[in-house]
N, C-alpha and C positions, 0 to 999 in steps of 0.2 A: 755378426757383431750387433750389440744392443743399440737400439735407437735412443738417443739422448733427448729427453723431453725438457720443456721449460721448467725452470726452478720455481718451487712454491715455498711458502713459509713453513708448512707442516705437512708431512706425509704420515698417514696413519695406516697401520696394517691390522685389518680386522674391523668388522662393523657391528659387533655385538654391543652389549651395554658399555663395556670399557671403551671401545673405539668410538661408539656413537656419542657418548658423553663428551669425550675429548673433541670430536669433530664439531659438535654443536657449540661448545663453549668457546673454542678458539675461533670458529667462524663468526660467532656473535661478537667477538672482540675485534673483528675486522681483518683477521688473517686469512690468507688464501690456503685452502686445505684440500688435499687429495686423499681419499680413503680407498684402499685397495682390499677387495674381498675376493677370496679364492673361489667361492661358490657363485651360483647364478643369481640374477636379479629376481626379486619377488616382491609382491605387494599384497594388500589386503584382499583384493579381488580374486587372487589365486586360490583362496581358501573357501570361497562361497560354495556351500553345499558339499564340502569335502569331508563328509562324515563317514569315512571309509576305514574301518578298523583293520581290514586285511592289508590295505596299502600302507598305512602309517604305523600301526602298532606291531603288526606281524612282519611287514617287509621293510620297515624303517626308512620310509621314503625321504624323510627330512634329515637323515643322518649322513655323515661323511661316508662315502663308498670306500671300502678298504682294499679293493683290488689293485689300485695304483699306488696308494700310500697308506701305511698303517704304522703300528708300533710293534716292537718285539718285546717279549715278556719272559721274565725268569724270577725265581724266588730267592735264590742265593747268589752271592757275587761270583762264585766260581762255576755256576751253571751256564749252559749254552742257551741263549734266549731264542725263542721261536716266534714267528709272526702271528699276530692275532688277526684272524680272518673272519670270525663270526661276529656279525654286527650286534647280536644280543649281548655279546661279551665286551663290547666297547662302543658305547653310544656317544658319539661326538657330533655336535651340531655342525651345520654347513649353511651356506647361502647368505644373502643379505639379511642383516639383523642377527646372525649367529644363532647359537643354541637357545638364546632367550626367546626366540619366536615360538619355539615349541615347548617352552618350560611350563611347569605347573603353576607358577606364581607364588610359591611359598616364600614368605617374607619375614625374616628375623634379623634383628641386630645381634651381632656377637657381643658377648659379655665383657664387662670391664676386666674381668679376670683373664680373658684371652689375650688382651694386648700387653699384659704384664705377667704372663703365666709363670715364668721362671721365678721372678722375684717374689711374687705373691705366694707361690707354693713354698718357697724356702722360708719366707717370713712366718708362715703359719705352722709348717710341719718340719722344717729342716731340710737340708739338701738331700739327705738320704731317701726322702720320700719320692724323689724323681727317679723313674726307672733308669737303671744303670746305662743302657744303650741309647737313651733318648737324647736328642740334640735340641730340645725346645729352648727357645730364647724369647726375651721380650722383643716387641715389635719396633721399639723406638718411638712409639706414639701411644697416647693413652686414650681411653674411651671418651674422656672429656674433650680431648682434641678432635676425636672422630665425630662427635655428636652433631656438629653443624653440617657436616657432609652427609651423614645419614639423613638428617632432616631435609636437606635439599633434594637428595635423590628420591625420598619418599613423596615429596610434593610433585616432583616431575612424573613419578609413576602413578600417583593417585591412590596410594595404598588404602585398602579397606581393612579395618580391624578395631579391636578394643584393647585397652591397656593390659599388659601382663602385670598382675598384682605383685610379682616378685622381680619386675624388670628394673634395669638401671635407670637413673634419672634421665628425663627427656624434656626438651623445651616445649614441644608441641605434641598434641595428640595426633593420631593418624589422620590424614586428610579426609577420609570418608568413613562412615560407620561400617560395622562388620557385615559380612554376608549373612544370609538367613540361618537361623538356628533350627536345624531339622530335628525330628524326634530322636534320631541316633545320637546327635550331639548333646541333646538335652539329657539323654540317659547317661552318657559318659560324664557329663558335668555333675549330675546328681550323685553318681557313684563316687567320683573323685572327692567331692565335698564330704560325703559320708565317711571317708577315710582321713579327713583332715587336710586335704590338699587344696590347691588354689587354681582351679581350672579357669580358662578364659577362651574366648573365640579367637582363632588364629588370624593373624594379619595376612592379607592376600593381595596379590596384584591382579585378581579377578574383581572388577569394580562392582560395588554394591549399588551405585547410582551413576547417573550421568555426571561427568566431571570435565572441567577445563583446567589444564595445568598452568603453571606460571608462564610458560612459553606460548600459551594460546592453543595448545593441541587438545582436541576434543575426543573424549572416550565415552563409551556407552555402558549401560548396566549389564551385568552378566545375565545370560538367559538360562544358566544351569543345564546346558545341553549335554554335558559330560565329555564332550570331545575337546579336551584341553591339553592334557599332558601328551606330548608327542605330536600335537596338531597345532597349526596356525589358527588363530581366532578370526572367524569371518564376521563377527559382530563388532570388532574393535573394542572388545570389553576386557581384554587382557593386556596389561601394560607390557610392552616390548619395544625394542628400538624402532621398528617400522611404524609404530603408533605414536612415538614420542620424539626421541632425539634426532632420528634421521630426517624426518620432515622439518624439524626445527633448524637443523643445519642447512638443508636445501633452500629454505625460504630466505636465508641471508644472501644468497647469490654468491657466497664465498666458498662453498664446499662442492666438490665433485666426487661422486661415488662410482668407482670402476669395478665392475664384477668380472668374474672369470679371470681374475688377475692373481696368479700364484706368486707370492714373493719368495725368492729363493736365497737372497743374500742381503745383508746390510752392507753398504759400501762406506768406506771411511779412508781418511788420510791422517796418519798419526793418531791423535787422541780425539779426533772430531769425525762424526758421521757426516757423510756428504749426500746420502740418499739411499735408495734401495734398487735392487735389480729384480724385475719380475717378468714372468712369462704369461702371455695371453694363452690360456689353455684351449681356446677354440681355434686359434690360427697358428700357434707355435712361435709367434714373434716375441722377441725379447726387448724389454724397455728398461732404460735407466731413468728413475724419477728422482732428480735432485731436490733437496729441501734443506732449510736451515735447521729444522728439528725433525728427527725421526722418532715415531712412536710405535712401538710394538704393543699392540692391544689385542692380540689374537688369543686363542685357547692356550692353556698352560703348556701343552705339548709343543705347539708351534712356536711360542715365545722362546722356550728353551732350545729347541732345535735350530732356530734361526741364529741365535747367538753362537751356538756351537759350530754350525756350518760356516759362520762368518769369522770364526776365530776371535770372538770378543769375550773378554773375561777369562779367568782361570777355571777350567773344568774341575769339578770335585773328584777327588781320588779317595775312595773309602779305605784303602789300605794305609795311606799316610794321613788321612783326615784333613788334607789340605785342599785348597781351592773352594770355590763358591758355586759356580754355575752347575746346576743339576742337584744341588744339595737340598735336603729336607722335603723330598717328595712325600705327599700324603694323599690317600684316597679314602673317600667315604663310599665304600662299596658294599659287597655282599655280607660282610660281618656287621654292618650297620643295618638299620631298618628292620631289626628283629624284634619280636614281641610275642603276643598271644592272640589267637583268633577264637572268638566265642561263637558257638552255634546255639540258636534259640528255638525252642519248640512253640512258645506261645507269643512271640513277638515277631512282627514283620515290619520291614523298612523298605522304602522306595529307593533302592540303591542304584537305580538306573538314571536318576537325576543327580547331578553333582557338578563340581568345578574343581580345577586342579588344586586349589588351596582352601576349599571349603572344609573346615575342620575345627576341632577344639583341642586344646593341649594344656599342659601344666609344666612348670619349671622347678618344682620342688627338688628335683634330682639333677639339676643342671649345674655346670661349672663348679664352683666351690660354695654353692648355697647350702650344702649339707656337710656334716663333719666326716672327713675321710680318715681320721686318725686310725681307726681299726679296720679300714678297708684296704684291699690289695690293688688299688688303682688310684689315679688322680683324675681330676676333671669329672665330667658327667654328661648328661644329655637331656633332651626334651622328650616328653611322652606326649603322644598325640593320636587322635583318631581322625582320619581323613575320609571324606565322602567324595571321592573322585568322580563317581559315576561309572558303573560297570559297563564293560563291553561284552557283547554276546559271545564272542569267540574265545577270549582268553581268560575269563574270570569265572569259572565254574568251581567254586570252592566246596569241598566235601570234607567231612571229618577224617582224621588219620585212620588208616587201616581199611579205608574203602578201596575196592578194586578200581583201577583207572579205566575200565572198559566194561561193557556189558550192561545187563539189566539193573544191577545194584548201583552202578555209577549213574546211570540215567535217572533212576528214581531219586537218589539223594541229591544230585546236582539240581534237579528241579525243585525238590522239597526245600533245600537250604539256599536257593538263589536269593531270596529276600530275608533270610534268617541268619546271616552271619556278619560279624563286625570284627575288624582287626585293630588292635591297639599296639603301637610300636614305639621303640626307643631309638633315638638318633644320637649316639654318643660321639664325642670328639675323638679325633685320631691324632696321636702325637707323631712327631718326627723322630727318626732314628738315623744313626750313622750308616746303616746298611740299606736304607731305602733312598734311592737316588735315580737320576736320569743321566744317560750318556748316549753317544752315538754307537750304533751297532757296527761291529767290525765286518759283518758278512752281508747283511741284507740291505738292498737299496731300493729307491723308488723308481718311477718311470724315467726320471731325468738322470739317474745314476748317482744320486745323492744318498748317503747313508740314512737308514731309518733311525728313529729315536728308540733307544732301548730303555725299558723300565725294569728296575730291580726292586722288588718289594715283598716283604713278608710281615705277617702279623706276629705279635708277641703276647705274652701273658697279660699285659696291660689291656689289649683289645679284647681278648677272650674274657677276662674277668669283668670288665665294664659291661660287655654284652650280656653275660649271664646275670649280672645284677639287674640290668634293665628289663630283661625278659621276666624275671620274677615280679618286678613292680608292675609290669603290664598285666601279668596274669592275675595279680591281686585286684586290679581295677576291673578286669573282665569278669571275675567272680562276683564282685560287688554289683556289676551290671545285671546279674541274674542269668548268666549263660548256663545252659544245661550241659554243654560239652566245651571244654577248654583245651585247645591244642597249642602247646607252647613250642616255639622254635627252639632249636638246640644248637650248641656250639661244641664241636668236637675238640678234645684236648690237643689234638695235633693239627688243628685248623691252620691253614696257611693261605696265601693269596690265591694260589692255584690258577693264575692267569685269567681270572674273571674280573671284568672291568665294568659290569653293569652298574648303573647309577649316575654316571656322567660327571661326578664331582672329583676333580683331580687338581691338586694345588702344589705350589712350591717350585724350587729350582732356581728362581731369580728372586731370592727372598729380600725383604726390606729390613732395615735396622738403623741404628744410630751411627755406625762407622763402617768403613770398608773392610775391616778385618773380619766382621761377623755377618756381612750382608753384601748383596750385589747392587742394590739400589737404596737410596735414602728414602725418607718418609714422604717425599713427593714423587717417588718412583723414578727418580733420575739416577742413571748409572753413575757409580763412583768413578769408573774407568773411562767414561765417555760422556761429557757433560751435556751434549745436545741429543742424547739418546735416552728416551724414557720407556720403561717396560711396565705396562699397566695390565692388571688382571689378577686372576687367582694365582699366577706364578709367583706373586710377591708374598704370599702367606707363609710365615715360618712354621705353622702347623695348621691343622684343620679344626675349626671350632665345632660346636655341637649341633649346628643347624646348616641349612643351605647357604651357599656362599654368595649368591647373586647380590643381595643388598650391600654387602661389604665391598664387592667388586665395583658396584655403582658409586658408593661413597668415595672409594679411593680414586675412581675416575674423576670425580669433581675436585678432589685434592690435587691430583696430578695436573688437571687442567689449570688450576690456579697457579701452580708452579711453572707450567709451560708459558703461560701468558706473562708472568713476571720475568721469566728468562728472556723471552723475546723483547720485552720492553727495555730491559737493562743491557741487552747486547751480549749476554752470556754469563758464565760463572756458576759455581756450585751454589745451590740455594741454601740459605740458612735454615736450620731445622726449627723454625719458630712455630708457635701454635697455629697461626693462620696468616696467610698473605692477603687476606681480604682487605680491600681498601688501598692496597699498595700496588696492585696489578693495573 
């Protein structure tokens, strides 16, 4: 029998950017908060000297282990799904701070077009332009309404960058100047400008200088050590929850973070949540944590699965097209991040120095900034060149046609180690009626609970937008003077093929203006259960053209505003106003 604990004001499931922001804001407002994290406790000192490519890049040390719990995967709704057991094919973060502790730091605001994608597409091109199977919808909130929340998160994170010449209006510049402009980035920018494009230095959560954020958290300048993506930062130079919102929450004295705590159910009576049930994975003991407000702020998969296991909301049925929970799943996976790699004979670059978001990009082919009238897709993507910093084990790029072993491979891998650059395209991914999440009828985890089942396949929209982007990237690589240009390819019959690499998965608990079209309102408050908030990428009705983290952080601040207002007023559905600032 579960041990019932003392009631708190807010219980938060997950300690990444979504949960960390909610914990910090509600604790600062004076509320008693408990945060439950399924993974282990970690802090900055755990990463000192941990420059181990084999451990982190090849053996995925910071990723969720898939032996006790994973997902099952299939392409079509009548296929039998199978468990995903290879970590390279599903990289999901774990431990205190969540996936953002090992993120690259790539920072983009999503476009005004994204938040009103359906209405803006119809307004310009007519409804027939939308792919027939797509279920894209407006988010119930505009970019103008989101802008203050983006701004607040960017100041917390201390983002380094320069303005995008084609960016949407913003009240303030990035808090810090951009990272260094390396020779490779200069070459990219020069080539892009020669083609009439508008390149700029990418915004990064790798800090360009020492910075103290509005909550008083200190961060250090990036050392360009290159051990960034899939690693924790030992310099405290990468903005993540354990450098920012978690210590902010802890300093209030109102927030407690419990690790190794696997939440298995949301508890409720009638239409009100009463708390959560969780298991201490080290001891096996079960606990009930009562709370006035329950916040699911875990990864997209976990948020969906918890609602389904708890019987909250109507599960989506693709055959009837009814129900909401699980609907509009989207993945920015292997059909994205495609482009062209250039190999140079007379140019060398120091590619072993870098940072997760050290790069340059352009937005000329993003969102609806270019005319789609004669194109066979909608939306767009960003083009970028990133100087991550090469690792000695996994990044020996050689031209296509080179044997993958023997003398020729050795010779060319050494010759081109400093002589190759990749330019890629990161297109948006639409939602479709046939892409969704559900509970698997066969496979279970160690506790006997059904695994989450993913059903997903790509369409001509994704293939066409990827092919378009690859050609634009190749054009830039040619202008950069590459002697050999290797273009990525997209097969005509390309499908999901059970590959989940990339780590960007959204949807299933989507937001919107009413309960008929969404699971949560624009404060991420459940329509069906007013004291349950579901925060994170699970709220996205589709996937925009860039990394999701800044939008997750911004929505975390908006949800926090709503939660504080809800607690102050003693309940009720929140009015979908532009902002509750000043009312909470």
